PDB file of the backbone (N, CA, C, O) and the ligand in Angstrom, with CONECT records:
HET     ZN  A 101       1
ATOM      1  N   MET A   1       9.479   0.124 -19.589  1.00  0.00           N
ATOM      2  CA  MET A   1       8.867  -0.288 -18.318  1.00  0.00           C
ATOM      3  C   MET A   1       9.849   0.011 -17.183  1.00  0.00           C
ATOM      4  O   MET A   1      11.007  -0.401 -17.243  1.00  0.00           O
ATOM      5  N   PRO A   2       9.399   0.716 -16.165  1.00  0.00           N
ATOM      6  CA  PRO A   2      10.312   0.997 -15.045  1.00  0.00           C
ATOM      7  C   PRO A   2      10.671  -0.284 -14.305  1.00  0.00           C
ATOM      8  O   PRO A   2       9.918  -1.258 -14.306  1.00  0.00           O
ATOM      9  N   ALA A   3      11.814  -0.258 -13.689  1.00  0.00           N
ATOM     10  CA  ALA A   3      12.246  -1.437 -12.930  1.00  0.00           C
ATOM     11  C   ALA A   3      11.293  -1.667 -11.767  1.00  0.00           C
ATOM     12  O   ALA A   3      10.870  -0.716 -11.109  1.00  0.00           O
ATOM     13  N   PRO A   4      10.951  -2.933 -11.512  1.00  0.00           N
ATOM     14  CA  PRO A   4      10.059  -3.209 -10.380  1.00  0.00           C
ATOM     15  C   PRO A   4      10.734  -2.932  -9.050  1.00  0.00           C
ATOM     16  O   PRO A   4      11.954  -3.021  -8.912  1.00  0.00           O
ATOM     17  N   HIS A   5       9.919  -2.602  -8.097  1.00  0.00           N
ATOM     18  CA  HIS A   5      10.425  -2.438  -6.735  1.00  0.00           C
ATOM     19  C   HIS A   5      10.475  -3.797  -6.066  1.00  0.00           C
ATOM     20  O   HIS A   5       9.665  -4.680  -6.349  1.00  0.00           O
ATOM     21  N   GLU A   6      11.417  -3.943  -5.196  1.00  0.00           N
ATOM     22  CA  GLU A   6      11.563  -5.221  -4.519  1.00  0.00           C
ATOM     23  C   GLU A   6      11.111  -5.116  -3.068  1.00  0.00           C
ATOM     24  O   GLU A   6      11.566  -4.257  -2.313  1.00  0.00           O
ATOM     25  N   MET A   7      10.205  -6.016  -2.704  1.00  0.00           N
ATOM     26  CA  MET A   7       9.726  -6.056  -1.319  1.00  0.00           C
ATOM     27  C   MET A   7      10.587  -7.040  -0.529  1.00  0.00           C
ATOM     28  O   MET A   7      10.896  -8.132  -1.006  1.00  0.00           O
ATOM     29  N   THR A   8      10.961  -6.649   0.655  1.00  0.00           N
ATOM     30  CA  THR A   8      11.725  -7.562   1.505  1.00  0.00           C
ATOM     31  C   THR A   8      11.064  -7.664   2.871  1.00  0.00           C
ATOM     32  O   THR A   8      10.421  -6.728   3.347  1.00  0.00           O
ATOM     33  N   ARG A   9      11.238  -8.814   3.481  1.00  0.00           N
ATOM     34  CA  ARG A   9      10.668  -9.020   4.804  1.00  0.00           C
ATOM     35  C   ARG A   9      11.556  -8.319   5.821  1.00  0.00           C
ATOM     36  O   ARG A   9      12.757  -8.579   5.892  1.00  0.00           O
ATOM     37  N   THR A  10      10.971  -7.445   6.592  1.00  0.00           N
ATOM     38  CA  THR A  10      11.776  -6.682   7.553  1.00  0.00           C
ATOM     39  C   THR A  10      11.578  -7.133   8.986  1.00  0.00           C
ATOM     40  O   THR A  10      12.462  -6.965   9.826  1.00  0.00           O
ATOM     41  N   LYS A  11      10.425  -7.701   9.262  1.00  0.00           N
ATOM     42  CA  LYS A  11      10.134  -8.059  10.649  1.00  0.00           C
ATOM     43  C   LYS A  11       9.216  -9.264  10.695  1.00  0.00           C
ATOM     44  O   LYS A  11       8.372  -9.443   9.818  1.00  0.00           O
ATOM     45  N   THR A  12       9.377 -10.075  11.699  1.00  0.00           N
ATOM     46  CA  THR A  12       8.378 -11.096  11.997  1.00  0.00           C
ATOM     47  C   THR A  12       7.730 -10.683  13.309  1.00  0.00           C
ATOM     48  O   THR A  12       8.358 -10.703  14.368  1.00  0.00           O
ATOM     49  N   LEU A  13       6.472 -10.314  13.213  1.00  0.00           N
ATOM     50  CA  LEU A  13       5.783  -9.764  14.377  1.00  0.00           C
ATOM     51  C   LEU A  13       5.345 -10.855  15.338  1.00  0.00           C
ATOM     52  O   LEU A  13       5.384 -10.701  16.559  1.00  0.00           O
ATOM     53  N   GLU A  14       4.925 -11.970  14.736  1.00  0.00           N
ATOM     54  CA  GLU A  14       4.513 -13.131  15.508  1.00  0.00           C
ATOM     55  C   GLU A  14       4.543 -14.272  14.517  1.00  0.00           C
ATOM     56  O   GLU A  14       4.607 -14.030  13.312  1.00  0.00           O
ATOM     57  N   PRO A  15       4.500 -15.514  14.984  1.00  0.00           N
ATOM     58  CA  PRO A  15       4.553 -16.605  14.009  1.00  0.00           C
ATOM     59  C   PRO A  15       3.449 -16.455  12.966  1.00  0.00           C
ATOM     60  O   PRO A  15       2.269 -16.394  13.311  1.00  0.00           O
ATOM     61  N   GLY A  16       3.829 -16.397  11.701  1.00  0.00           N
ATOM     62  CA  GLY A  16       2.850 -16.287  10.626  1.00  0.00           C
ATOM     63  C   GLY A  16       2.501 -14.870  10.240  1.00  0.00           C
ATOM     64  O   GLY A  16       1.802 -14.663   9.248  1.00  0.00           O
ATOM     65  N   ALA A  17       2.966 -13.882  10.992  1.00  0.00           N
ATOM     66  CA  ALA A  17       2.669 -12.492  10.652  1.00  0.00           C
ATOM     67  C   ALA A  17       3.977 -11.739  10.443  1.00  0.00           C
ATOM     68  O   ALA A  17       4.836 -11.678  11.322  1.00  0.00           O
ATOM     69  N   GLU A  18       4.094 -11.172   9.257  1.00  0.00           N
ATOM     70  CA  GLU A  18       5.358 -10.548   8.896  1.00  0.00           C
ATOM     71  C   GLU A  18       5.136  -9.159   8.344  1.00  0.00           C
ATOM     72  O   GLU A  18       4.101  -8.862   7.747  1.00  0.00           O
ATOM     73  N   GLU A  19       6.126  -8.317   8.555  1.00  0.00           N
ATOM     74  CA  GLU A  19       6.084  -7.004   7.938  1.00  0.00           C
ATOM     75  C   GLU A  19       7.060  -6.996   6.771  1.00  0.00           C
ATOM     76  O   GLU A  19       8.212  -7.410   6.900  1.00  0.00           O
ATOM     77  N   TRP A  20       6.569  -6.510   5.613  1.00  0.00           N
ATOM     78  CA  TRP A  20       7.394  -6.422   4.417  1.00  0.00           C
ATOM     79  C   TRP A  20       7.495  -4.958   4.038  1.00  0.00           C
ATOM     80  O   TRP A  20       6.530  -4.206   4.170  1.00  0.00           O
ATOM     81  N   SER A  21       8.661  -4.557   3.568  1.00  0.00           N
ATOM     82  CA  SER A  21       8.782  -3.190   3.104  1.00  0.00           C
ATOM     83  C   SER A  21       9.546  -3.143   1.787  1.00  0.00           C
ATOM     84  O   SER A  21      10.316  -4.042   1.449  1.00  0.00           O
ATOM     85  N   CYS A  22       9.298  -2.052   1.053  1.00  0.00           N
ATOM     86  CA  CYS A  22       9.908  -1.874  -0.251  1.00  0.00           C
ATOM     87  C   CYS A  22      11.287  -1.252  -0.079  1.00  0.00           C
ATOM     88  O   CYS A  22      11.511  -0.396   0.777  1.00  0.00           O
ATOM     89  N   THR A  23      12.205  -1.716  -0.928  1.00  0.00           N
ATOM     90  CA  THR A  23      13.567  -1.187  -0.845  1.00  0.00           C
ATOM     91  C   THR A  23      13.694   0.164  -1.551  1.00  0.00           C
ATOM     92  O   THR A  23      14.710   0.843  -1.404  1.00  0.00           O
ATOM     93  N   ARG A  24      12.666   0.561  -2.319  1.00  0.00           N
ATOM     94  CA  ARG A  24      12.794   1.785  -3.119  1.00  0.00           C
ATOM     95  C   ARG A  24      11.822   2.896  -2.754  1.00  0.00           C
ATOM     96  O   ARG A  24      12.071   4.064  -3.052  1.00  0.00           O
ATOM     97  N   CYS A  25      10.723   2.541  -2.116  1.00  0.00           N
ATOM     98  CA  CYS A  25       9.780   3.573  -1.705  1.00  0.00           C
ATOM     99  C   CYS A  25       9.319   3.233  -0.291  1.00  0.00           C
ATOM    100  O   CYS A  25       9.882   2.351   0.358  1.00  0.00           O
ATOM    101  N   SER A  26       8.303   3.932   0.176  1.00  0.00           N
ATOM    102  CA  SER A  26       7.917   3.759   1.581  1.00  0.00           C
ATOM    103  C   SER A  26       6.857   2.679   1.787  1.00  0.00           C
ATOM    104  O   SER A  26       6.320   2.534   2.885  1.00  0.00           O
ATOM    105  N   ARG A  27       6.553   1.914   0.719  1.00  0.00           N
ATOM    106  CA  ARG A  27       5.493   0.912   0.827  1.00  0.00           C
ATOM    107  C   ARG A  27       5.812  -0.120   1.908  1.00  0.00           C
ATOM    108  O   ARG A  27       6.914  -0.664   1.976  1.00  0.00           O
ATOM    109  N   ARG A  28       4.812  -0.368   2.745  1.00  0.00           N
ATOM    110  CA  ARG A  28       4.961  -1.392   3.779  1.00  0.00           C
ATOM    111  C   ARG A  28       3.689  -2.215   3.865  1.00  0.00           C
ATOM    112  O   ARG A  28       2.586  -1.676   3.775  1.00  0.00           O
ATOM    113  N   LEU A  29       3.838  -3.492   4.034  1.00  0.00           N
ATOM    114  CA  LEU A  29       2.704  -4.398   4.138  1.00  0.00           C
ATOM    115  C   LEU A  29       2.826  -5.237   5.396  1.00  0.00           C
ATOM    116  O   LEU A  29       3.920  -5.586   5.840  1.00  0.00           O
ATOM    117  N   LEU A  30       1.674  -5.547   5.947  1.00  0.00           N
ATOM    118  CA  LEU A  30       1.633  -6.564   6.992  1.00  0.00           C
ATOM    119  C   LEU A  30       1.013  -7.798   6.354  1.00  0.00           C
ATOM    120  O   LEU A  30      -0.090  -7.750   5.809  1.00  0.00           O
ATOM    121  N   LEU A  31       1.730  -8.883   6.434  1.00  0.00           N
ATOM    122  CA  LEU A  31       1.310 -10.097   5.749  1.00  0.00           C
ATOM    123  C   LEU A  31       1.100 -11.213   6.751  1.00  0.00           C
ATOM    124  O   LEU A  31       1.965 -11.529   7.568  1.00  0.00           O
ATOM    125  N   ARG A  32      -0.077 -11.794   6.657  1.00  0.00           N
ATOM    126  CA  ARG A  32      -0.381 -12.950   7.508  1.00  0.00           C
ATOM    127  C   ARG A  32      -0.424 -14.162   6.595  1.00  0.00           C
ATOM    128  O   ARG A  32      -1.129 -14.168   5.586  1.00  0.00           O
ATOM    129  N   ARG A  33       0.320 -15.168   6.950  1.00  0.00           N
ATOM    130  CA  ARG A  33       0.443 -16.327   6.071  1.00  0.00           C
ATOM    131  C   ARG A  33      -0.819 -17.171   6.043  1.00  0.00           C
ATOM    132  O   ARG A  33      -1.613 -17.166   6.984  1.00  0.00           O
ATOM    133  N   PRO A  34      -0.990 -17.902   4.933  1.00  0.00           N
ATOM    134  CA  PRO A  34      -2.088 -18.871   4.889  1.00  0.00           C
ATOM    135  C   PRO A  34      -1.934 -19.884   6.014  1.00  0.00           C
ATOM    136  O   PRO A  34      -0.805 -20.105   6.452  1.00  0.00           O
ATOM    137  N   PRO A  35      -3.003 -20.518   6.516  1.00  0.00           N
ATOM    138  CA  PRO A  35      -4.359 -20.466   5.955  1.00  0.00           C
ATOM    139  C   PRO A  35      -5.119 -19.177   6.289  1.00  0.00           C
ATOM    140  O   PRO A  35      -6.112 -18.871   5.629  1.00  0.00           O
ATOM    141  N   ALA A  36      -4.685 -18.431   7.276  1.00  0.00           N
ATOM    142  CA  ALA A  36      -5.383 -17.187   7.618  1.00  0.00           C
ATOM    143  C   ALA A  36      -4.768 -16.040   6.835  1.00  0.00           C
ATOM    144  O   ALA A  36      -4.344 -15.036   7.407  1.00  0.00           O
ATOM    145  N   PHE A  37      -4.726 -16.205   5.519  1.00  0.00           N
ATOM    146  CA  PHE A  37      -4.034 -15.219   4.715  1.00  0.00           C
ATOM    147  C   PHE A  37      -4.714 -13.857   4.799  1.00  0.00           C
ATOM    148  O   PHE A  37      -5.934 -13.726   4.695  1.00  0.00           O
ATOM    149  N   GLU A  38      -3.863 -12.849   4.991  1.00  0.00           N
ATOM    150  CA  GLU A  38      -4.379 -11.497   5.086  1.00  0.00           C
ATOM    151  C   GLU A  38      -3.281 -10.545   4.658  1.00  0.00           C
ATOM    152  O   GLU A  38      -2.109 -10.771   4.957  1.00  0.00           O
ATOM    153  N   LYS A  39      -3.654  -9.479   3.960  1.00  0.00           N
ATOM    154  CA  LYS A  39      -2.678  -8.468   3.581  1.00  0.00           C
ATOM    155  C   LYS A  39      -3.193  -7.124   4.036  1.00  0.00           C
ATOM    156  O   LYS A  39      -4.304  -6.722   3.692  1.00  0.00           O
ATOM    157  N   ILE A  40      -2.387  -6.437   4.805  1.00  0.00           N
ATOM    158  CA  ILE A  40      -2.769  -5.118   5.265  1.00  0.00           C
ATOM    159  C   ILE A  40      -1.721  -4.140   4.760  1.00  0.00           C
ATOM    160  O   ILE A  40      -0.530  -4.299   5.030  1.00  0.00           O
ATOM    161  N   VAL A  41      -2.168  -3.128   4.025  1.00  0.00           N
ATOM    162  CA  VAL A  41      -1.228  -2.133   3.528  1.00  0.00           C
ATOM    163  C   VAL A  41      -1.033  -1.078   4.606  1.00  0.00           C
ATOM    164  O   VAL A  41      -1.951  -0.328   4.939  1.00  0.00           O
ATOM    165  N   LEU A  42       0.183  -1.035   5.145  1.00  0.00           N
ATOM    166  CA  LEU A  42       0.487  -0.073   6.198  1.00  0.00           C
ATOM    167  C   LEU A  42       0.826   1.286   5.594  1.00  0.00           C
ATOM    168  O   LEU A  42       0.466   2.336   6.127  1.00  0.00           O
ATOM    169  N   ASP A  43       1.532   1.232   4.462  1.00  0.00           N
ATOM    170  CA  ASP A  43       1.936   2.461   3.784  1.00  0.00           C
ATOM    171  C   ASP A  43       1.915   2.174   2.290  1.00  0.00           C
ATOM    172  O   ASP A  43       2.599   1.266   1.817  1.00  0.00           O
ATOM    173  N   ARG A  44       1.128   2.950   1.547  1.00  0.00           N
ATOM    174  CA  ARG A  44       0.958   2.633   0.134  1.00  0.00           C
ATOM    175  C   ARG A  44       2.225   2.875  -0.679  1.00  0.00           C
ATOM    176  O   ARG A  44       2.470   2.188  -1.671  1.00  0.00           O
ATOM    177  N   GLY A  45       3.009   3.824  -0.270  1.00  0.00           N
ATOM    178  CA  GLY A  45       4.236   4.100  -1.011  1.00  0.00           C
ATOM    179  C   GLY A  45       3.935   4.509  -2.444  1.00  0.00           C
ATOM    180  O   GLY A  45       2.985   5.248  -2.703  1.00  0.00           O
ATOM    181  N   ASP A  46       4.741   4.029  -3.361  1.00  0.00           N
ATOM    182  CA  ASP A  46       4.568   4.344  -4.773  1.00  0.00           C
ATOM    183  C   ASP A  46       3.620   3.324  -5.389  1.00  0.00           C
ATOM    184  O   ASP A  46       4.032   2.238  -5.796  1.00  0.00           O
ATOM    185  N   GLU A  47       2.328   3.696  -5.450  1.00  0.00           N
ATOM    186  CA  GLU A  47       1.326   2.741  -5.921  1.00  0.00           C
ATOM    187  C   GLU A  47       1.471   2.383  -7.388  1.00  0.00           C
ATOM    188  O   GLU A  47       0.958   1.355  -7.828  1.00  0.00           O
ATOM    189  N   TRP A  48       2.154   3.208  -8.139  1.00  0.00           N
ATOM    190  CA  TRP A  48       2.263   2.957  -9.581  1.00  0.00           C
ATOM    191  C   TRP A  48       3.412   2.024  -9.913  1.00  0.00           C
ATOM    192  O   TRP A  48       3.526   1.533 -11.036  1.00  0.00           O
ATOM    193  N   ALA A  49       4.241   1.792  -8.947  1.00  0.00           N
ATOM    194  CA  ALA A  49       5.356   0.890  -9.196  1.00  0.00           C
ATOM    195  C   ALA A  49       4.873  -0.553  -9.108  1.00  0.00           C
ATOM    196  O   ALA A  49       3.926  -0.866  -8.387  1.00  0.00           O
ATOM    197  N   MET A  50       5.541  -1.416  -9.852  1.00  0.00           N
ATOM    198  CA  MET A  50       5.279  -2.824  -9.716  1.00  0.00           C
ATOM    199  C   MET A  50       6.137  -3.340  -8.579  1.00  0.00           C
ATOM    200  O   MET A  50       7.344  -3.102  -8.543  1.00  0.00           O
ATOM    201  N   HIS A  51       5.515  -4.045  -7.656  1.00  0.00           N
ATOM    202  CA  HIS A  51       6.256  -4.569  -6.518  1.00  0.00           C
ATOM    203  C   HIS A  51       6.398  -6.081  -6.639  1.00  0.00           C
ATOM    204  O   HIS A  51       5.405  -6.807  -6.680  1.00  0.00           O
ATOM    205  N   VAL A  52       7.607  -6.536  -6.694  1.00  0.00           N
ATOM    206  CA  VAL A  52       7.832  -7.980  -6.754  1.00  0.00           C
ATOM    207  C   VAL A  52       8.274  -8.466  -5.373  1.00  0.00           C
ATOM    208  O   VAL A  52       8.891  -7.736  -4.597  1.00  0.00           O
ATOM    209  N   GLY A  53       7.937  -9.716  -5.101  1.00  0.00           N
ATOM    210  CA  GLY A  53       8.257 -10.242  -3.781  1.00  0.00           C
ATOM    211  C   GLY A  53       7.160  -9.887  -2.794  1.00  0.00           C
ATOM    212  O   GLY A  53       7.110 -10.437  -1.694  1.00  0.00           O
ATOM    213  N   GLY A  54       6.281  -8.971  -3.179  1.00  0.00           N
ATOM    214  CA  GLY A  54       5.165  -8.587  -2.333  1.00  0.00           C
ATOM    215  C   GLY A  54       3.946  -9.422  -2.651  1.00  0.00           C
ATOM    216  O   GLY A  54       4.047 -10.451  -3.319  1.00  0.00           O
ATOM    217  N   THR A  55       2.813  -8.991  -2.182  1.00  0.00           N
ATOM    218  CA  THR A  55       1.614  -9.807  -2.307  1.00  0.00           C
ATOM    219  C   THR A  55       0.799  -9.473  -3.548  1.00  0.00           C
ATOM    220  O   THR A  55      -0.203 -10.135  -3.817  1.00  0.00           O
ATOM    221  N   ASP A  56       1.200  -8.468  -4.306  1.00  0.00           N
ATOM    222  CA  ASP A  56       0.436  -8.112  -5.506  1.00  0.00           C
ATOM    223  C   ASP A  56       0.353  -9.284  -6.474  1.00  0.00           C
ATOM    224  O   ASP A  56      -0.627  -9.434  -7.203  1.00  0.00           O
ATOM    225  N   GLY A  57       1.383 -10.102  -6.469  1.00  0.00           N
ATOM    226  CA  GLY A  57       1.413 -11.237  -7.377  1.00  0.00           C
ATOM    227  C   GLY A  57       0.374 -12.287  -7.047  1.00  0.00           C
ATOM    228  O   GLY A  57       0.124 -13.184  -7.852  1.00  0.00           O
ATOM    229  N   LEU A  58      -0.238 -12.189  -5.868  1.00  0.00           N
ATOM    230  CA  LEU A  58      -1.247 -13.159  -5.476  1.00  0.00           C
ATOM    231  C   LEU A  58      -2.593 -12.854  -6.096  1.00  0.00           C
ATOM    232  O   LEU A  58      -3.468 -13.717  -6.159  1.00  0.00           O
ATOM    233  N   GLN A  59      -2.756 -11.626  -6.552  1.00  0.00           N
ATOM    234  CA  GLN A  59      -4.047 -11.234  -7.064  1.00  0.00           C
ATOM    235  C   GLN A  59      -4.151 -11.572  -8.540  1.00  0.00           C
ATOM    236  O   GLN A  59      -3.323 -11.136  -9.340  1.00  0.00           O
ATOM    237  N   PRO A  60      -5.164 -12.348  -8.903  1.00  0.00           N
ATOM    238  CA  PRO A  60      -5.311 -12.693 -10.313  1.00  0.00           C
ATOM    239  C   PRO A  60      -5.715 -11.464 -11.108  1.00  0.00           C
ATOM    240  O   PRO A  60      -6.220 -10.485 -10.559  1.00  0.00           O
ATOM    241  N   GLY A  61      -5.486 -11.533 -12.393  1.00  0.00           N
ATOM    242  CA  GLY A  61      -5.887 -10.429 -13.245  1.00  0.00           C
ATOM    243  C   GLY A  61      -4.769  -9.433 -13.420  1.00  0.00           C
ATOM    244  O   GLY A  61      -3.678  -9.594 -12.874  1.00  0.00           O
ATOM    245  N   PRO A  62      -5.057  -8.392 -14.195  1.00  0.00           N
ATOM    246  CA  PRO A  62      -4.018  -7.421 -14.543  1.00  0.00           C
ATOM    247  C   PRO A  62      -3.475  -6.697 -13.321  1.00  0.00           C
ATOM    248  O   PRO A  62      -4.220  -6.335 -12.410  1.00  0.00           O
ATOM    249  N   VAL A  63      -2.192  -6.497 -13.318  1.00  0.00           N
ATOM    250  CA  VAL A  63      -1.540  -5.676 -12.315  1.00  0.00           C
ATOM    251  C   VAL A  63      -1.382  -4.303 -12.964  1.00  0.00           C
ATOM    252  O   VAL A  63      -1.285  -4.192 -14.186  1.00  0.00           O
ATOM    253  N   GLN A  64      -1.356  -3.281 -12.151  1.00  0.00           N
ATOM    254  CA  GLN A  64      -1.275  -1.914 -12.675  1.00  0.00           C
ATOM    255  C   GLN A  64      -0.227  -1.774 -13.780  1.00  0.00           C
ATOM    256  O   GLN A  64       0.958  -2.033 -13.575  1.00  0.00           O
ATOM    257  N   GLY A  65      -0.694  -1.360 -14.946  1.00  0.00           N
ATOM    258  CA  GLY A  65       0.221  -1.071 -16.037  1.00  0.00           C
ATOM    259  C   GLY A  65       0.942  -2.283 -16.584  1.00  0.00           C
ATOM    260  O   GLY A  65       1.908  -2.158 -17.336  1.00  0.00           O
ATOM    261  N   ARG A  66       0.474  -3.445 -16.205  1.00  0.00           N
ATOM    262  CA  ARG A  66       1.210  -4.640 -16.599  1.00  0.00           C
ATOM    263  C   ARG A  66       0.239  -5.811 -16.741  1.00  0.00           C
ATOM    264  O   ARG A  66       0.115  -6.629 -15.830  1.00  0.00           O
ATOM    265  N   PRO A  67      -0.447  -5.892 -17.875  1.00  0.00           N
ATOM    266  CA  PRO A  67      -1.380  -7.003 -18.078  1.00  0.00           C
ATOM    267  C   PRO A  67      -0.643  -8.335 -18.007  1.00  0.00           C
ATOM    268  O   PRO A  67       0.429  -8.509 -18.586  1.00  0.00           O
ATOM    269  N   THR A  68      -1.246  -9.261 -17.286  1.00  0.00           N
ATOM    270  CA  THR A  68      -0.603 -10.556 -17.114  1.00  0.00           C
ATOM    271  C   THR A  68      -1.574 -11.661 -17.499  1.00  0.00           C
ATOM    272  O   THR A  68      -2.684 -11.739 -16.973  1.00  0.00           O
ATOM    273  N   ALA A  69      -1.151 -12.496 -18.405  1.00  0.00           N
ATOM    274  CA  ALA A  69      -1.992 -13.623 -18.780  1.00  0.00           C
ATOM    275  C   ALA A  69      -1.942 -14.677 -17.680  1.00  0.00           C
ATOM    276  O   ALA A  69      -0.929 -14.812 -16.994  1.00  0.00           O
ATOM    277  N   PRO A  70      -3.039 -15.430 -17.507  1.00  0.00           N
ATOM    278  CA  PRO A  70      -3.012 -16.507 -16.514  1.00  0.00           C
ATOM    279  C   PRO A  70      -1.864 -17.462 -16.801  1.00  0.00           C
ATOM    280  O   PRO A  70      -1.661 -17.873 -17.943  1.00  0.00           O
ATOM    281  N   GLY A  71      -1.128 -17.810 -15.777  1.00  0.00           N
ATOM    282  CA  GLY A  71      -0.008 -18.715 -15.959  1.00  0.00           C
ATOM    283  C   GLY A  71       1.283 -17.977 -16.237  1.00  0.00           C
ATOM    284  O   GLY A  71       2.366 -18.557 -16.158  1.00  0.00           O
ATOM    285  N   ASP A  72       1.169 -16.684 -16.565  1.00  0.00           N
ATOM    286  CA  ASP A  72       2.367 -15.914 -16.858  1.00  0.00           C
ATOM    287  C   ASP A  72       2.797 -15.167 -15.610  1.00  0.00           C
ATOM    288  O   ASP A  72       2.552 -13.969 -15.470  1.00  0.00           O
ATOM    289  N   LEU A  73       3.435 -15.881 -14.718  1.00  0.00           N
ATOM    290  CA  LEU A  73       3.906 -15.265 -13.485  1.00  0.00           C
ATOM    291  C   LEU A  73       5.424 -15.362 -13.471  1.00  0.00           C
ATOM    292  O   LEU A  73       5.991 -16.441 -13.645  1.00  0.00           O
ATOM    293  N   PRO A  74       6.074 -14.223 -13.263  1.00  0.00           N
ATOM    294  CA  PRO A  74       7.545 -14.263 -13.263  1.00  0.00           C
ATOM    295  C   PRO A  74       8.076 -15.276 -12.261  1.00  0.00           C
ATOM    296  O   PRO A  74       7.488 -15.497 -11.202  1.00  0.00           O
ATOM    297  N   ALA A  75       9.198 -15.886 -12.616  1.00  0.00           N
ATOM    298  CA  ALA A  75       9.791 -16.907 -11.752  1.00  0.00           C
ATOM    299  C   ALA A  75      10.018 -16.369 -10.350  1.00  0.00           C
ATOM    300  O   ALA A  75       9.869 -17.091  -9.363  1.00  0.00           O
ATOM    301  N   GLN A  76      10.374 -15.110 -10.272  1.00  0.00           N
ATOM    302  CA  GLN A  76      10.642 -14.502  -8.962  1.00  0.00           C
ATOM    303  C   GLN A  76       9.386 -14.541  -8.087  1.00  0.00           C
ATOM    304  O   GLN A  76       9.451 -14.803  -6.885  1.00  0.00           O
ATOM    305  N   GLU A  77       8.239 -14.272  -8.726  1.00  0.00           N
ATOM    306  CA  GLU A  77       6.994 -14.281  -7.950  1.00  0.00           C
ATOM    307  C   GLU A  77       6.560 -15.704  -7.624  1.00  0.00           C
ATOM    308  O   GLU A  77       6.023 -15.970  -6.549  1.00  0.00           O
ATOM    309  N   ARG A  78       6.796 -16.614  -8.564  1.00  0.00           N
ATOM    310  CA  ARG A  78       6.457 -18.016  -8.268  1.00  0.00           C
ATOM    311  C   ARG A  78       7.279 -18.519  -7.098  1.00  0.00           C
ATOM    312  O   ARG A  78       6.777 -19.226  -6.224  1.00  0.00           O
ATOM    313  N   ASN A  79       8.559 -18.141  -7.095  1.00  0.00           N
ATOM    314  CA  ASN A  79       9.426 -18.557  -5.992  1.00  0.00           C
ATOM    315  C   ASN A  79       8.943 -17.976  -4.686  1.00  0.00           C
ATOM    316  O   ASN A  79       8.952 -18.632  -3.644  1.00  0.00           O
ATOM    317  N   TRP A  80       8.519 -16.721  -4.766  1.00  0.00           N
ATOM    318  CA  TRP A  80       8.038 -16.073  -3.548  1.00  0.00           C
ATOM    319  C   TRP A  80       6.803 -16.792  -3.018  1.00  0.00           C
ATOM    320  O   TRP A  80       6.677 -17.024  -1.816  1.00  0.00           O
ATOM    321  N   LEU A  81       5.898 -17.139  -3.921  1.00  0.00           N
ATOM    322  CA  LEU A  81       4.695 -17.860  -3.507  1.00  0.00           C
ATOM    323  C   LEU A  81       5.065 -19.206  -2.885  1.00  0.00           C
ATOM    324  O   LEU A  81       4.505 -19.627  -1.873  1.00  0.00           O
ATOM    325  N   ALA A  82       6.030 -19.862  -3.531  1.00  0.00           N
ATOM    326  CA  ALA A  82       6.451 -21.172  -3.025  1.00  0.00           C
ATOM    327  C   ALA A  82       7.013 -21.042  -1.615  1.00  0.00           C
ATOM    328  O   ALA A  82       6.762 -21.883  -0.753  1.00  0.00           O
ATOM    329  N   GLU A  83       7.772 -19.979  -1.396  1.00  0.00           N
ATOM    330  CA  GLU A  83       8.339 -19.756  -0.069  1.00  0.00           C
ATOM    331  C   GLU A  83       7.245 -19.562   0.974  1.00  0.00           C
ATOM    332  O   GLU A  83       7.438 -19.826   2.161  1.00  0.00           O
ATOM    333  N   HIS A  84       6.095 -19.097   0.504  1.00  0.00           N
ATOM    334  CA  HIS A  84       4.996 -18.853   1.429  1.00  0.00           C
ATOM    335  C   HIS A  84       3.969 -19.972   1.409  1.00  0.00           C
ATOM    336  O   HIS A  84       2.841 -19.814   1.874  1.00  0.00           O
ATOM    337  N   GLY A  85       4.384 -21.104   0.860  1.00  0.00           N
ATOM    338  CA  GLY A  85       3.542 -22.280   0.924  1.00  0.00           C
ATOM    339  C   GLY A  85       2.382 -22.276  -0.045  1.00  0.00           C
ATOM    340  O   GLY A  85       1.400 -22.995   0.135  1.00  0.00           O
ATOM    341  N   ILE A  86       2.508 -21.446  -1.090  1.00  0.00           N
ATOM    342  CA  ILE A  86       1.442 -21.372  -2.081  1.00  0.00           C
ATOM    343  C   ILE A  86       1.973 -21.920  -3.397  1.00  0.00           C
ATOM    344  O   ILE A  86       2.946 -21.414  -3.955  1.00  0.00           O
ATOM    345  N   GLU A  87       1.315 -22.959  -3.876  1.00  0.00           N
ATOM    346  CA  GLU A  87       1.764 -23.550  -5.119  1.00  0.00           C
ATOM    347  C   GLU A  87       1.066 -22.876  -6.286  1.00  0.00           C
ATOM    348  O   GLU A  87      -0.163 -22.842  -6.354  1.00  0.00           O
ATOM    349  N   TRP A  88       1.856 -22.343  -7.201  1.00  0.00           N
ATOM    350  CA  TRP A  88       1.293 -21.684  -8.385  1.00  0.00           C
ATOM    351  C   TRP A  88       0.949 -22.726  -9.421  1.00  0.00           C
ATOM    352  O   TRP A  88       1.806 -23.490  -9.865  1.00  0.00           O
ATOM    353  N   LYS A  89      -0.342 -22.750  -9.809  1.00  0.00           N
ATOM    354  CA  LYS A  89      -0.773 -23.717 -10.811  1.00  0.00           C
ATOM    355  C   LYS A  89      -1.332 -22.971 -12.010  1.00  0.00           C
ATOM    356  O   LYS A  89      -2.497 -22.573 -12.005  1.00  0.00           O
ATOM    357  N   PRO A  90      -0.526 -22.779 -13.022  1.00  0.00           N
ATOM    358  CA  PRO A  90      -0.989 -22.057 -14.200  1.00  0.00           C
ATOM    359  C   PRO A  90      -2.216 -22.733 -14.807  1.00  0.00           C
ATOM    360  O   PRO A  90      -2.261 -23.954 -14.957  1.00  0.00           O
ATOM    361  N   GLY A  91      -3.196 -21.924 -15.149  1.00  0.00           N
ATOM    362  CA  GLY A  91      -4.374 -22.446 -15.825  1.00  0.00           C
ATOM    363  C   GLY A  91      -5.426 -23.012 -14.897  1.00  0.00           C
ATOM    364  O   GLY A  91      -6.490 -23.422 -15.360  1.00  0.00           O
ATOM    365  N   SER A  92      -5.163 -23.047 -13.605  1.00  0.00           N
ATOM    366  CA  SER A  92      -6.128 -23.624 -12.677  1.00  0.00           C
ATOM    367  C   SER A  92      -7.039 -22.570 -12.058  1.00  0.00           C
ATOM    368  O   SER A  92      -7.933 -22.897 -11.277  1.00  0.00           O
ATOM    369  N   ALA A  93      -6.818 -21.333 -12.401  1.00  0.00           N
ATOM    370  CA  ALA A  93      -7.566 -20.237 -11.776  1.00  0.00           C
ATOM    371  C   ALA A  93      -9.031 -20.230 -12.210  1.00  0.00           C
ATOM    372  O   ALA A  93      -9.800 -19.372 -11.776  1.00  0.00           O
TER     373      ALA A  93
HETATM  374 ZN    ZN A 101       8.144   0.480  -3.892  1.00  0.00          ZN2+
END
């Protein structure tokens, strides 16, 4: 399995709206925090890579090339969700 790409927050555009970019490819996202949660892909970058710290972890179900059982979320992604005010509840989906 290739190493996941790491998304980092690069800009805060306005309160609650942030730009995130990948440290390894050109992927960039515009992220609006809950309750008005929104994800806008500015640049797809390497779509086949797994991106951690980004918003892909918010989507239930299999991630590209990486089937994930409900409740099986890497600690890194759970921490990221927690930082964004989202509590991960395994099995509640
Ligand atoms: Zn990437």
